[in-house]
C-alpha positions, -999 to 999 in steps of 0.1 A, spaced: 588 -82 -106 571 -67 -82 533 -72 -75 511 -50 -87 485 -36 -49 448 -40 -52 430 -8 -62 414 2 -26 378 -4 -24 358 29 -31 352 47 8 315 45 9 308 87 16 271 75 31 278 53 59 270 72 82 236 76 72 231 40 67 218 34 100 189 53 91 179 29 67 154 2 88 138 41 98 138 62 64 122 19 51 92 20 78 88 60 76 77 53 33 52 20 47 37 40 73 32 68 46 22 51 16 -3 36 39 -20 73 52 -19 83 21 -46 61 16 -64 76 51 -61 111 34 -75 98 -1 -100 80 12 -110 112 31 -108 133 -5 -130 110 -17 -156 108 17 -160 141 19 -173 151 -20 -133 166 -22 -118 153 -48 -120 187 -69 -120 206 -39 -84 219 -60 -105 228 -95 -69 223 -114 -38 207 -116 -8 210 -108 -17 240 -92 -47 237 -70 -62 267 -84 -58 288 -115 -26 311 -106 -25 297 -71 -7 264 -60 -15 264 -26 -49 272 -6 -55 300 0 -69 300 37 -98 327 48 -136 323 49 -144 315 23 -125 288 16 -143 253 12 -127 225 33 -126 207 7 -102 232 -9 -83 224 27 -88 184 26 -78 178 -9 -47 203 -12 -36 187 24 -40 150 5 -15 171 -20 9 179 7 11 144 20 20 129 -15 50 154 -17 62 144 18 68 111 6 85 120 -25 109 133 -6 107 99 19 111 88 -16 139 105 -23 156 92 12 153 55 -1 160 65 -33 202 79 -17 203 53 13 192 21 -12 205 27 -44 240 45 -35 248 10 -9 272 -11 -25 274 -36 1 242 -52 -13 234 -68 -44 220 -48 -78 184 -63 -76 182 -55 -37 199 -14 -50 175 -12 -78 145 -19 -55 146 13 -48 132 39 -70 105 17 -62 92 46 -37 96 71 -62 89 60 -97 60 50 -76 51 86 -59 54 103 -95 36 83 -114 6 84 -82 11 126 -87 2 121 -126 -25 99 -115 -38 123 -94 -34 150 -122 -51 133 -151 -80 126 -116 -88 162 -113 -87 171 -155 -114 144 -161 -139 154 -134 -128 127 -111 -134 91 -143 -147 64 -123 -117 48 -140 -90 69 -128 -96 71 -93 -97 36 -89 -61 28 -101 -51 52 -82 -64 37 -45 -54 1 -69 -16 18 -77 -15 33 -39 -24 -2 -26 6 -16 -50 30 5 -33 22 -5 4 31 -37 -10 60 -25 -30 74 -9 6 65 -40 39 95 -54 2 116 -32 6 118 -31 40 111 -77 41 144 -74 15 169 -43 33 163 -67 69 177 -103 49 206 -115 35 210 -111 -3 216 -149 -5 192 -168 -25 154 -179 -12 147 -207 9 112 -222 12 108 -223 48 88 -248 46 71 -277 16 66 -257 -20 30 -265 -17 30 -239 14 43 -214 -14 16 -222 -30 -7 -208 -7 6 -179 2 8 -170 -37 -34 -178 -40 -34 -160 -10 -20 -130 -24 -38 -136 -57 -73 -139 -39 -61 -105 -20 -60 -91 -53 -95 -98 -63 -109 -87 -27 -94 -49 -31 -102 -51 -66 -138 -57 -58 -142 -33 -27 -133 -6 -48 -162 -13 -72 -180 -16 -40 -173 21 -28 -175 37 -65 -211 19 -66 -224 31 -38 -230 70 -17 -196 80 -12 -180 76 -44 -165 108 -41 -190 124 -69 -219 146 -46 -241 152 -78 -242 116 -81 -250 88 -53 -225 68 -76 -198 72 -100 -199 26 -115 -235 21 -131 -237 -15 -114 -259 -34 -86 -241 -22 -50 -259 -57 -33 -243 -83 -65 -205 -62 -63 -211 -63 -24 -220 -99 -22 -188 -110 -54 -165 -85 -27 -176 -108 7 -173 -139 -13 -135 -130 -21 -129 -119 14 -144 -157 27 -120 -169 -2 -94 -149 11 -105 -167 49 -105 -201 35 -69 -200 20 -54 -181 50 -70 -209 75 -52 -234 49 -19 -215 56 -20 -219 92 -28 -256 95 -1 -260 67 24 -245 94 15 -260 123 15 -289 100 53 -278 97 82 -290 119 93 -261 143 122 -240 132 130 -204 136 128 -191 102 91 -218 109 82 -202 138 81 -164 123 60 -177 94 37 -189 122 35 -154 135 32 -132 104 2 -154 92 -19 -151 128 -9 -109 128 -31 -109 92 -58 -138 108 -59 -103 132 -60 -77 107 -84 -97 85 -109 -106 117 -107 -64 120 -116 -58 85 -145 -84 83 -158 -68 117 -159 -31 104 -170 -41 70 -203 -64 84 -208 -36 110 -206 -11 80 -229 -27 59 -254 -34 91 -258 4 99 -264 23 65 -223 28 56 -211 52 80 -189 76 62 -169 72 103 -174 32 95 -162 34 53 -124 57 63 -119 24 91 -125 -2 62 -99 21 39 -71 17 62 -78 -22 75 -78 -24 34 -36 -5 32 -34 -33 66 -45 -58 48 -25 -55 26 6 -41 45 -3 -77 68 -5 -97 36 24 -87 21 44 -99 57 31 -127 61 40 -140 26 71 -126 25 79 -144 57 74 -184 36 111 -176 21 143 -165 41 173 -156 27 208 -165 39 
């Protein structure tokens, strides 16, 4: 009997484009951070209804019309919508490059759909926000999903750089538990921050001074308390990592944790400065950028607590 030759593996038609995968994943992460800033600009300039409807900007008009009577609110809102479209294109590229990469595991490849699905969900949520005239619950959800997309995008970029072996802790189980506690506290920090903004003068509505009818001072103190708990957990993590025997993976984890320290200190400095200077819009916008960077830096620190072969 003659041996039957094994079928040749399918040729990867996108192989010449695979070298662009890291750049596309970085662009996706940066875009998810930038859209938080432009969304903050919409809120800080009271431009949430600059476009009166959705998906059109105005009835019978998909784009902003630039003429003498055009207000800057319409331009700010439409710019944010345009960036959403750009993120949709990037999401398609991520899907194309990651989903089709058969050299990687199915678990990694499925992650390629996350950015595009997230952007589509954000577009729908944004439409509901406009149609419900800036309902505070939906506005808060809009920001929360953006923060989640920053985390997922950071995870996808980190996962691309890893191997496909089983995850292995770089330190003790206690260090891993501290990392996850840090992640949980981040959720509390961001959620409380959203309520603080909605309860203050930059809630995004020029008809009332707030969107959430709660005591601004109380929620500010709750937000501050969550931040200090976050800082405490970060100090514990650094202490644990510096007591762990040094290996290349531990060194990388320490660097990621110290980067998170820098981002946290800068964000705290902006937060306290805006509080004691009467919440100037520019500093509030910087604080929203800091929130996005804090989500990324936390994800980066937590993900460096494990490695894959």
